[in-house]
FIMAR-728217 format. One record per residue (C-alpha): residue number from 1; residue in three letters; x negated, y, z negated. Coordinates in Angstrom, 2 decimals. Layout:
REM residues N
   pos   code        xx        yy        zz
   NUM    ALA         X         Y         Z
...
END
This chain:
REM residues 108
   pos   code        xx        yy        zz
     1    MET      0.27     -0.04      0.11
     2    LYS     -1.49      3.38      1.00
     3    TYR     -0.75      6.48     -1.07
     4    SER     -0.52      9.73      0.61
     5    GLU     -3.33     12.47     -0.53
     6    SER     -0.45     14.53     -2.21
     7    TYR      0.27     11.75     -4.75
     8    ILE     -3.17     11.09     -5.27
     9    PHE     -3.61     14.81     -6.13
    10    ILE     -0.55     15.10     -8.19
    11    ALA     -2.06     11.83    -10.21
    12    ILE     -5.21     13.85    -10.86
    13    ILE     -3.62     16.87    -12.06
    14    ILE     -1.54     14.76    -14.57
    15    LEU     -4.37     13.14    -15.89
    16    ALA     -6.41     16.13    -16.45
    17    LEU     -3.76     17.72    -17.88
    18    GLY     -3.11     14.92    -20.37
    19    THR     -6.66     14.80    -20.92
    20    TYR     -6.83     18.24    -22.04
    21    LEU     -3.71     18.12    -24.10
    22    ILE     -4.98     15.20    -26.01
    23    ARG     -8.33     17.55    -27.03
    24    TYR     -6.38     20.45    -27.72
    25    SER     -4.23     18.34    -30.19
    26    GLY     -7.16     17.35    -31.85
    27    PHE     -8.11     21.12    -32.54
    28    TYR     -4.69     21.97    -33.54
    29    LEU     -4.06     19.17    -35.67
    30    ALA     -7.44     19.29    -37.35
    31    SER     -6.37     22.42    -39.41
    32    ARG     -3.04     20.84    -40.30
    33    ILE     -3.88     17.39    -41.53
    34    THR     -6.24     16.55    -44.46
    35    PHE     -7.84     13.46    -45.32
    36    LYS     -9.46     12.03    -48.40
    37    GLN    -13.25     12.18    -48.55
    38    SER    -13.18      8.32    -48.50
    39    HIS    -11.11      7.95    -45.20
    40    GLN    -13.10     10.61    -43.44
    41    GLN    -16.28      8.55    -44.34
    42    LEU    -14.65      5.30    -43.11
    43    PHE    -13.84      7.19    -39.63
    44    ALA    -17.36      8.27    -39.50
    45    ASP    -18.59      4.80    -40.36
    46    SER    -16.19      3.17    -37.69
    47    ALA    -17.57      5.61    -35.03
    48    CYS    -21.11      4.33    -35.85
    49    VAL    -20.00      0.71    -35.77
    50    LEU    -18.11      1.06    -32.65
    51    LEU    -21.32      2.51    -30.88
    52    PHE    -23.78      0.28    -32.29
    53    SER    -21.50     -2.56    -31.00
    54    LEU    -21.36     -1.39    -27.62
    55    ALA    -25.03     -0.58    -27.56
    56    LEU    -25.85     -4.10    -28.64
    57    PHE    -23.50     -5.63    -26.20
    58    ASN    -24.82     -3.81    -23.37
    59    THR    -28.49     -4.72    -24.49
    60    LEU    -27.92     -8.24    -24.62
    61    PHE    -25.57     -8.66    -21.49
    62    THR    -25.43     -7.38    -18.01
    63    GLU    -22.07     -8.23    -16.35
    64    ASP    -21.42    -11.69    -17.37
    65    HIS    -24.75    -13.11    -18.19
    66    PHE    -27.63    -12.55    -20.57
    67    SER    -29.89     -9.65    -19.73
    68    GLY    -33.11    -11.33    -20.18
    69    MET    -36.13    -10.91    -22.87
    70    SER    -37.81     -8.01    -21.11
    71    LYS    -34.64     -5.95    -21.65
    72    LEU    -34.48     -6.90    -25.13
    73    VAL    -38.15     -6.25    -25.83
    74    GLY    -37.76     -2.96    -24.49
    75    VAL    -35.12     -1.94    -26.60
    76    LEU    -36.75     -3.20    -29.60
    77    VAL    -39.51     -1.30    -28.94
    78    ALA    -37.75      1.92    -28.54
    79    VAL    -35.98      1.23    -32.11
    80    VAL    -39.72      1.18    -33.43
    81    PHE    -40.56      4.35    -31.86
    82    ALA    -37.41      5.82    -32.72
    83    TRP    -37.64      4.98    -36.30
    84    LYS    -41.23      6.41    -36.31
    85    LYS    -39.70      9.85    -35.45
    86    TYR    -41.07     10.10    -32.00
    87    SER    -39.12     12.29    -29.64
    88    PHE    -36.21     10.97    -27.64
    89    ILE    -38.00     11.57    -24.10
    90    ILE    -40.92      9.46    -25.29
    91    VAL    -39.01      6.80    -26.86
    92    ILE    -36.93      6.41    -23.62
    93    MET    -40.08      6.46    -21.30
    94    ILE    -41.98      4.11    -23.49
    95    ALA    -38.80      1.58    -23.56
    96    MET    -38.57      2.18    -19.62
    97    THR    -42.30      1.40    -19.17
    98    VAL    -42.43     -1.88    -21.56
    99    THR    -39.33     -3.00    -19.87
   100    GLY    -40.67     -2.66    -16.43
   101    ILE    -44.06     -3.96    -17.01
   102    LEU    -42.55     -7.13    -18.45
   103    ARG    -40.28     -7.61    -15.33
   104    TYR    -43.05     -6.98    -12.99
   105    ILE    -45.18     -9.88    -14.51
   106    GLY    -42.12    -12.04    -14.45
   107    PHE    -41.03    -11.91    -18.13
   108    SER    -37.73    -12.52    -17.30
END
């Protein structure tokens, strides 16, 4: 089924308006709703857990199979350098280099 360009344009406009309304409602409701300190900490912790699990899953898997040891070693090297408080760009460059070298020499 082929849609005309006007339907696609209308759908884009509706999605954009919905996105901005959701963002606006967050700012609007933030001043009207109060949460306990424990609930605020729970929300912050749940966001960290979600991001960590997403990063872990993307480290270990590519599409539907294991990514390989080289990617895992590169991420572990990045974690060590980030823990030592190197700058973000240095951490990324070192992890990328380690992963590339390991893949180049055939370390899966």
